[in-house]
C-alpha positions as CSV (number, residue, x, y, z in Angstrom):
1,X,178.6,174.7,153.9
2,X,179.3,177.2,156.7
3,X,181.1,176.0,159.5
4,X,179.0,175.7,162.9
5,X,180.9,178.2,164.4
6,X,179.9,180.4,162.3
7,X,178.3,183.0,162.8
8,X,175.0,184.1,161.1
9,X,175.6,187.6,160.1
10,X,178.8,186.2,158.7
11,X,177.5,183.5,156.7
12,X,174.9,186.2,155.6
13,X,177.5,188.3,154.3
14,X,179.4,186.0,152.6
15,X,176.4,184.5,150.3
16,X,174.9,188.1,149.3
17,X,176.0,190.1,146.9
18,X,174.8,194.1,145.9
19,X,173.4,192.3,142.9
20,X,171.9,190.0,145.2
21,X,170.3,193.0,147.1
22,X,169.1,194.6,144.7
23,X,167.5,192.1,143.0
24,X,165.3,191.0,145.7
25,X,164.8,194.8,146.5
26,X,163.2,195.4,143.0
27,X,161.2,192.1,143.1
28,X,159.8,193.3,146.8
29,X,157.9,195.6,145.6
30,X,155.4,193.3,144.3
31,X,154.4,192.8,148.0
32,X,155.0,196.2,148.9
33,X,152.3,197.2,146.1
34,X,150.0,194.6,147.7
35,X,150.5,196.1,150.9
36,X,149.7,199.0,149.7
37,X,146.5,199.0,148.0
38,X,144.8,196.9,150.9
39,X,145.2,199.4,153.6
40,X,145.0,202.7,150.8
41,X,141.3,203.3,152.0
42,X,141.0,202.6,155.5
43,X,142.8,206.1,156.6
44,X,141.1,208.2,153.8
45,X,137.8,206.1,154.4
46,X,135.6,209.4,155.8
47,X,137.1,212.0,153.2
48,X,136.5,209.2,149.9
49,X,132.7,208.7,150.9
50,X,131.4,212.4,151.5
51,X,130.8,211.3,155.5
52,X,133.6,214.2,156.5
53,X,133.4,216.6,153.4
54,X,135.6,219.9,153.2
55,X,133.8,223.1,154.4
56,X,136.0,225.1,151.4
57,X,135.1,222.3,148.5
58,X,138.7,222.5,147.8
59,X,139.5,219.7,144.4
60,X,142.8,218.9,142.5
61,X,141.0,219.7,139.2
62,X,137.4,220.8,138.7
63,X,136.5,217.4,137.1
64,X,137.0,215.6,139.5
65,X,135.0,215.5,142.6
66,X,135.6,216.1,145.9
67,X,134.3,212.8,147.1
68,X,132.4,210.0,146.0
69,X,129.4,209.4,148.2
70,X,129.0,206.1,149.6
71,X,127.2,204.4,152.6
72,X,129.2,201.4,154.6
73,X,127.9,198.6,152.6
74,X,129.3,200.3,149.0
75,X,132.7,201.3,150.7
76,X,132.5,197.2,151.7
77,X,132.4,196.2,148.4
78,X,134.8,198.8,147.2
79,X,137.3,198.0,149.5
80,X,136.9,194.3,149.1
81,X,136.6,193.9,145.3
82,X,140.2,194.6,145.4
83,X,140.8,190.9,146.4
84,X,138.8,189.6,143.6
85,X,141.0,191.4,141.1
86,X,143.8,189.3,143.5
87,X,141.9,185.9,142.9
88,X,142.0,186.2,138.9
89,X,145.5,187.1,139.4
90,X,146.8,184.5,141.9
91,X,145.0,181.9,139.7
92,X,146.5,182.9,136.3
93,X,150.1,183.6,137.5
94,X,151.0,180.3,138.8
95,X,150.2,178.3,135.8
96,X,152.2,181.5,133.3
97,X,155.3,181.5,135.9
98,X,156.0,178.2,135.0
99,X,155.4,178.2,131.4
100,X,156.9,181.6,130.3
101,X,159.5,182.4,133.3
102,X,159.4,184.5,136.7
103,X,160.8,187.5,135.6
104,X,158.1,188.0,132.6
105,X,155.3,187.3,134.8
106,X,156.6,190.1,137.5
107,X,156.7,192.3,134.3
108,X,153.0,191.8,133.3
109,X,152.2,192.3,136.5
110,X,154.0,196.1,137.0
111,X,151.8,197.2,133.9
112,X,148.6,196.5,136.4
113,X,149.9,198.3,139.2
114,X,150.6,201.5,136.7
115,X,147.2,201.2,135.0
116,X,145.1,200.5,138.3
117,X,145.8,203.6,140.2
118,X,146.0,206.1,137.4
119,X,142.2,204.7,137.2
120,X,141.7,205.1,141.1
121,X,143.4,208.6,141.0
122,X,141.2,210.2,138.8
123,X,137.9,208.3,139.3
124,X,134.8,210.8,139.2
125,X,132.3,207.7,140.5
126,X,132.2,204.5,142.2
127,X,132.2,202.5,139.6
128,X,135.4,204.1,138.1
129,X,137.0,203.5,141.1
130,X,136.0,200.2,141.8
131,X,137.5,199.4,138.1
132,X,141.4,201.0,139.0
133,X,140.4,198.7,142.5
134,X,140.6,195.0,140.5
135,X,143.0,195.8,138.1
136,X,145.6,196.8,141.0
137,X,144.1,193.6,142.3
138,X,144.9,191.5,139.4
139,X,148.8,192.7,139.5
140,X,148.6,192.1,143.2
141,X,147.5,188.7,143.0
142,X,150.0,187.8,140.5
143,X,152.4,189.5,142.8
144,X,152.2,187.5,146.0
145,X,152.5,184.4,143.9
146,X,155.3,185.2,141.5
147,X,157.4,186.8,143.6
148,X,157.7,184.3,146.7
149,X,158.6,181.7,143.9
150,X,161.3,183.8,142.8
151,X,162.8,185.2,145.9
152,X,162.9,181.8,147.3
153,X,164.5,180.3,144.5
154,X,167.5,183.4,144.5
155,X,167.4,182.7,148.1
156,X,170.9,181.5,149.4
157,X,170.0,178.1,150.9
158,X,170.8,178.6,154.6
159,X,168.7,182.0,154.6
160,X,166.0,180.9,152.7
161,X,163.5,181.4,155.8
162,X,165.4,185.3,156.1
163,X,164.7,186.0,152.9
164,X,161.1,184.6,152.7
165,X,160.2,186.5,155.8
166,X,160.6,189.3,152.7
167,X,157.5,189.4,151.1
168,X,155.4,189.9,154.7
169,X,158.3,192.4,155.4
170,X,157.2,194.7,151.9
171,X,153.5,194.2,152.4
172,X,153.7,195.7,156.2
173,X,155.7,198.7,154.7
174,X,153.2,199.0,152.1
175,X,150.6,199.3,154.8
176,X,152.8,201.5,156.9
177,X,153.2,203.7,153.9
178,X,149.8,204.4,152.8
179,X,148.9,204.8,156.4
180,X,151.2,207.2,156.9
181,X,150.2,209.2,153.6
182,X,146.3,208.8,154.9
183,X,147.1,210.5,158.2
184,X,148.8,213.7,156.6
185,X,146.4,213.6,153.1
186,X,142.9,212.2,154.8
187,X,141.4,216.0,153.5
188,X,139.7,217.9,150.3
189,X,140.6,216.1,147.4
190,X,144.1,214.9,148.7
191,X,143.1,211.4,149.1
192,X,143.9,210.8,145.5
193,X,147.3,211.6,145.9
194,X,147.7,208.8,148.2
195,X,146.2,206.1,145.2
196,X,148.2,207.9,142.6
197,X,151.8,207.4,144.4
198,X,151.2,203.8,144.1
199,X,151.2,204.2,140.1
200,X,155.1,206.0,140.7
201,X,156.0,203.3,142.3
202,X,155.2,200.6,140.0
203,X,156.5,202.5,137.5
204,X,159.9,202.6,139.0
205,X,159.4,199.1,139.7
206,X,158.7,198.4,136.0
207,X,162.0,200.6,135.3
208,X,164.1,198.4,137.8
209,X,162.4,194.9,136.3
210,X,164.7,195.8,133.2
211,X,167.9,195.5,135.1
212,X,167.4,191.8,137.1
213,X,167.5,188.3,135.6
214,X,165.7,185.5,135.4
215,X,165.4,183.0,138.4
216,X,168.2,180.6,137.9
217,X,166.6,177.4,139.3
218,X,163.7,177.9,136.4
219,X,166.3,178.2,134.1
220,X,168.1,175.4,134.7
221,X,164.6,173.2,134.7
222,X,163.6,174.8,131.6
223,X,167.1,173.6,129.4
224,X,169.7,176.6,130.0
225,X,171.8,175.0,132.9
226,X,174.7,177.1,131.9
227,X,173.2,180.8,132.2
228,X,171.6,179.7,135.3
229,X,174.9,178.6,136.4
230,X,176.5,182.2,135.3
231,X,173.2,184.2,136.9
232,X,173.5,182.2,140.2
233,X,178.3,183.2,140.4
234,X,177.0,186.7,140.1
235,X,174.3,186.9,142.8
236,X,176.4,184.1,145.4
237,X,179.8,186.0,144.4
238,X,183.1,184.3,143.8
239,X,183.9,182.7,147.3
240,X,180.4,180.3,147.8
241,X,181.1,176.9,146.0
242,X,177.7,176.4,143.8
243,X,177.6,172.6,143.4
244,X,175.7,172.1,146.6
245,X,173.0,174.4,145.6
246,X,172.4,173.7,142.0
247,X,172.6,170.0,143.0
248,X,170.2,171.1,145.3
249,X,167.8,171.7,142.5
250,X,167.3,167.9,141.9
251,X,168.2,168.7,138.1
252,X,169.3,164.8,136.6
253,X,173.5,164.9,136.2
254,X,172.5,163.7,132.4
255,X,170.6,166.8,131.8
256,X,173.9,168.9,132.6
257,X,176.2,166.7,130.6
258,X,173.3,167.2,127.8
259,X,173.5,170.7,128.2
260,X,177.3,171.0,128.1
261,X,177.4,169.0,124.8
262,X,174.5,171.6,123.3
263,X,177.0,174.4,124.5
264,X,179.8,173.0,122.7
265,X,177.9,171.9,119.9
266,X,176.7,175.6,119.3
267,X,180.1,177.2,119.9
268,X,181.7,175.0,117.4
269,X,178.9,175.9,115.1
270,X,179.3,179.5,115.6
271,X,182.8,179.0,115.3
272,X,182.9,177.2,111.7
273,X,179.8,177.6,110.6
274,X,179.4,174.2,109.7
275,X,178.7,170.8,111.7
276,X,178.7,166.8,110.5
277,X,175.5,165.5,110.1
278,X,176.8,162.8,113.4
279,X,176.6,166.7,115.1
280,X,173.7,167.9,114.0
281,X,171.9,164.5,114.4
282,X,173.6,165.1,118.4
283,X,172.2,168.5,118.6
284,X,168.9,167.7,117.4
285,X,168.3,165.0,120.4
286,X,169.4,167.1,122.9
287,X,167.0,169.4,122.6
288,X,164.1,167.1,121.9
289,X,165.4,164.9,124.6
290,X,166.7,167.4,127.4
291,X,165.9,165.6,130.6
292,X,165.4,169.7,132.7
293,X,163.3,170.6,129.2
294,X,159.2,170.9,130.2
295,X,158.1,170.1,126.9
296,X,160.1,166.4,127.8
297,X,160.3,164.4,130.8
298,X,160.1,167.1,133.8
299,X,157.1,169.7,132.9
300,X,155.2,171.6,135.2
301,X,151.7,170.6,136.6
302,X,148.8,172.4,135.7
303,X,146.1,173.6,138.7
304,X,143.9,170.9,138.7
305,X,146.4,168.0,138.1
306,X,148.0,169.0,141.3
307,X,144.9,169.2,143.0
308,X,144.0,165.6,141.7
309,X,147.1,164.1,142.1
310,X,148.0,161.8,145.6
311,X,151.2,163.1,145.9
312,X,150.7,167.1,145.7
313,X,147.0,167.1,147.1
314,X,148.6,166.6,151.0
315,X,150.6,169.5,150.0
316,X,147.9,172.2,148.9
317,X,145.6,171.2,151.5
318,X,148.5,172.2,153.9
319,X,148.9,175.5,152.4
320,X,145.2,176.5,151.9
321,X,144.6,175.7,155.3
322,X,147.7,178.1,156.6
323,X,146.6,180.8,154.1
324,X,142.8,180.7,155.3
325,X,144.5,180.6,158.7
326,X,146.1,184.1,158.0
327,X,143.0,185.5,157.0
328,X,140.2,184.2,159.1
329,X,141.6,184.7,162.3
330,X,141.2,188.6,161.4
331,X,144.1,190.7,160.7
332,X,142.1,192.5,158.0
333,X,139.6,193.5,160.2
334,X,142.6,195.5,162.1
335,X,144.6,196.6,158.3
336,X,141.5,197.7,156.9
337,X,138.7,198.7,159.1
338,X,141.3,199.8,162.1
339,X,140.2,203.5,162.3
340,X,136.5,202.8,161.6
341,X,136.7,200.0,164.5
342,X,138.6,201.4,167.3
343,X,137.1,205.4,166.9
344,X,134.5,204.8,169.4
345,X,136.8,203.3,172.0
346,X,139.8,206.1,170.9
347,X,137.8,209.2,169.0
348,X,141.1,211.1,168.9
349,X,144.1,209.1,168.3
350,X,142.7,206.0,165.9
351,X,144.1,207.2,163.1
352,X,147.1,207.7,164.4
353,X,147.2,204.0,166.5
354,X,146.7,202.4,163.1
355,X,149.8,204.0,161.8
356,X,151.6,202.9,165.0
357,X,149.9,199.5,164.5
358,X,151.5,199.2,161.1
359,X,155.0,200.2,162.3
360,X,154.6,197.6,164.9
361,X,153.9,195.1,162.8
362,X,156.9,196.3,160.4
363,X,159.2,195.6,163.2
364,X,157.9,192.8,164.5
365,X,158.2,191.2,161.1
366,X,161.3,192.2,160.7
367,X,163.2,191.1,163.8
368,X,160.9,187.7,163.6
369,X,162.6,187.0,160.1
370,X,165.2,184.9,161.3
371,X,163.3,183.2,163.5
372,X,161.5,180.6,161.1
373,X,165.2,179.6,160.1
374,X,166.2,179.1,163.9
375,X,162.9,177.3,165.6
376,X,160.9,176.2,162.3
377,X,158.0,177.0,160.3
378,X,155.4,175.2,161.8
379,X,156.4,176.4,165.1
380,X,156.1,180.2,163.8
381,X,152.8,179.7,162.8
382,X,151.1,177.7,165.4
383,X,152.7,180.3,168.4
384,X,151.1,183.2,165.9
385,X,147.9,181.5,165.8
386,X,147.7,181.3,169.5
387,X,149.0,184.6,170.4
388,X,146.1,185.7,167.6
389,X,143.7,183.7,169.4
390,X,143.9,185.1,172.8
391,X,144.8,188.7,171.7
392,X,141.0,188.2,170.1
393,X,139.4,187.7,173.2
394,X,141.2,190.3,175.5
395,X,139.8,192.9,172.3
396,X,136.3,191.9,172.6
397,X,136.8,192.5,176.1
398,X,138.3,195.5,176.0
399,X,136.0,196.9,173.3
400,X,133.1,196.0,174.9
401,X,134.0,196.9,178.5
402,X,134.9,200.6,177.2
403,X,138.5,199.6,178.7
404,X,140.6,201.7,176.4
405,X,144.1,200.3,178.0
406,X,142.8,196.6,177.2
407,X,142.0,197.5,173.5
408,X,144.8,199.1,172.8
409,X,147.4,196.4,174.4
410,X,145.8,194.0,172.9
411,X,145.3,195.6,169.6
412,X,149.4,195.7,169.6
413,X,149.8,191.8,171.1
414,X,147.2,191.0,168.3
415,X,149.5,192.5,165.4
416,X,152.6,191.6,167.3
417,X,151.4,187.7,167.5
418,X,150.5,187.8,163.6
419,X,154.0,189.1,162.4
420,X,155.9,186.5,164.4
421,X,154.6,183.7,162.0
422,X,151.1,183.7,160.4
423,X,152.8,186.5,158.1
424,X,155.7,186.1,156.9
425,X,155.9,181.9,157.0
426,X,153.0,180.5,154.5
427,X,154.2,182.3,151.5
428,X,157.8,180.0,151.9
429,X,156.0,176.9,152.6
430,X,154.4,176.8,148.8
431,X,157.8,176.4,147.1
432,X,159.0,174.0,150.3
433,X,156.0,171.3,150.4
434,X,156.2,170.5,147.2
435,X,159.2,169.9,144.1
436,X,159.6,172.6,141.4
437,X,157.4,171.1,138.7
438,X,154.7,171.9,141.2
439,X,155.1,175.0,143.0
440,X,153.0,177.2,140.5
441,X,150.3,175.6,141.0
442,X,150.2,174.8,144.7
443,X,151.2,178.8,145.0
444,X,148.0,179.6,143.0
445,X,145.9,177.4,144.6
446,X,147.4,178.9,148.3
447,X,146.7,182.2,147.0
448,X,143.1,181.5,145.5
449,X,142.2,180.8,149.3
450,X,143.9,183.6,150.8
451,X,142.4,185.8,148.1
452,X,138.6,184.6,148.8
453,X,139.2,184.4,152.5
454,X,140.4,188.2,152.5
455,X,137.8,188.9,150.6
456,X,135.2,187.6,152.9
457,X,136.5,188.8,155.9
458,X,136.7,192.6,154.1
459,X,133.1,192.3,152.7
460,X,131.6,190.9,155.5
461,X,133.4,192.3,158.4
462,X,131.7,195.3,159.0
463,X,128.3,194.0,158.4
464,X,128.7,190.9,161.0
465,X,130.4,193.8,163.1
466,X,127.1,195.7,162.9
467,X,124.9,192.7,163.5
468,X,126.7,191.9,166.6
469,X,126.4,195.2,167.9
470,X,129.7,196.6,167.1
471,X,130.8,195.7,170.6
472,X,133.9,194.2,169.8
473,X,132.1,190.7,170.1
474,X,132.9,189.7,166.4
475,X,136.4,189.2,168.2
476,X,135.0,185.9,169.4
477,X,134.6,184.5,166.0
478,X,137.5,185.5,165.1
479,X,139.1,183.4,168.5
480,X,137.1,180.5,167.3
481,X,138.6,180.4,164.2
482,X,142.0,180.3,166.0
483,X,141.4,177.7,168.1
484,X,140.4,175.4,165.2
485,X,143.0,176.2,162.4
486,X,145.7,176.2,165.4
487,X,144.5,172.4,165.9
488,X,144.3,171.4,161.9
489,X,147.5,172.8,161.1
490,X,149.1,171.1,164.0
491,X,147.9,167.7,163.4
492,X,148.2,168.2,159.1
493,X,151.1,170.4,158.4
494,X,154.8,169.0,158.1
495,X,157.7,171.1,159.3
496,X,159.8,171.9,156.4
497,X,162.7,173.6,158.1
498,X,166.2,171.9,157.0
499,X,164.9,169.2,154.9
500,X,166.2,168.8,151.6
501,X,163.1,168.6,149.7
502,X,159.1,167.9,149.4
503,X,160.3,163.9,149.7
504,X,161.6,164.7,153.1
505,X,159.4,166.7,154.1
506,X,156.5,164.1,153.9
507,X,158.6,160.9,154.5
508,X,158.9,159.7,150.8
509,X,161.4,157.6,149.8
510,X,163.3,158.7,146.5
511,X,164.5,156.5,144.0
512,X,167.6,157.3,145.2
513,X,167.1,155.8,148.5
514,X,165.7,153.3,147.2
515,X,168.8,152.0,145.5
516,X,170.9,152.5,148.7
């Protein structure tokens, strides 16, 4: 543990290694793909839908049409169907990553990041484009479940909030990348290049994942404590004492003893090629009764079982509320439809403003990354919701009165407020509100709720905006949601900063406390 006088930068340099940074970067390309695909149709919307067709009718290939004719409702469906794939991926990823590991889950999700963009970029009709979006969505849904868990489990304990923000930072980087590409490639058939680049990035990530390890915490929980410690040592370097971090994993000391005994027995067997009857009996019993083996005493909790269990239900309600708030306060109305939304207010610079908004979101999220470790997760979320609610009212007024300065300023404030807390913090909470046995199930519930809310916004925002007169009045609805969710989160969601585990977060007494 660093002394109180130790600077944050010095502690960060001591706790991190090049190997850890490489591992974090490779894993974080999962959320990058989520952001990339979420916004990839925003800038080229008019070109893709044939609303803005090139006079020379240039195409990348004779068999590929320059555009795919769609009306507003069809385009909304193509945009939102990505979230249905995400919902499927999110529901599958939680149980899978608990059972088979974080690394194997990430490798499987990356296959979707290669196949989906391939289908999208070669689509000759709306149906194929939609299928490609669903495949990409499955990978993205799995990515935003398993990657935050993986990042939390390999991050230094004192910097979990900082590295936890990497999920949202990479989502924002993905959005900025595709918005920037869209600004330059939204013409002729070049929009297909935007979609294809995601597949190339997915291929690079698949190669990178062959060089990163499994989560040491997951390995320890599944009976591989010695391997887990070796990986952790490689990530932390030689100067860090691992005992406190390993102890925080809450693996029973008897499990470590049995694991050490397993190692000694197996090494003996390897060296002598024979075991006594007593030694064979010990080895068999240790394999069957390992306390950290999920097949014995400590097993992962299924999705439905977690919801029905009174210990985990409050946490699931909390993460669902935060994740739904993240979407129903309106951020994706800006990310997915900003060019169309702001074109009436700023007809010549709406696309450029969208790039600027994406850059601002990335910069603010990066700058605010250490904030949740300093002022707390809950405080950041509440500040974020308050800022977005106020910004929604100002944006509605600015658009309705054709006030360009107010509209642009409100949009910037809206995005900056999101970056303070509601962007990065929700991805951290699932791993801090429950024990390791229920993290996968809780994260699946959280992301399933998030994807459903994302679908609702992406599918019905254009319709609701049109029904309310397209004068910004829809943002009064988002302001109302901000007020409701802000009040509920202030009442229900506990603070997790500085807490050693879920029992301390919820104020439950552990068996150790009762003994003391």
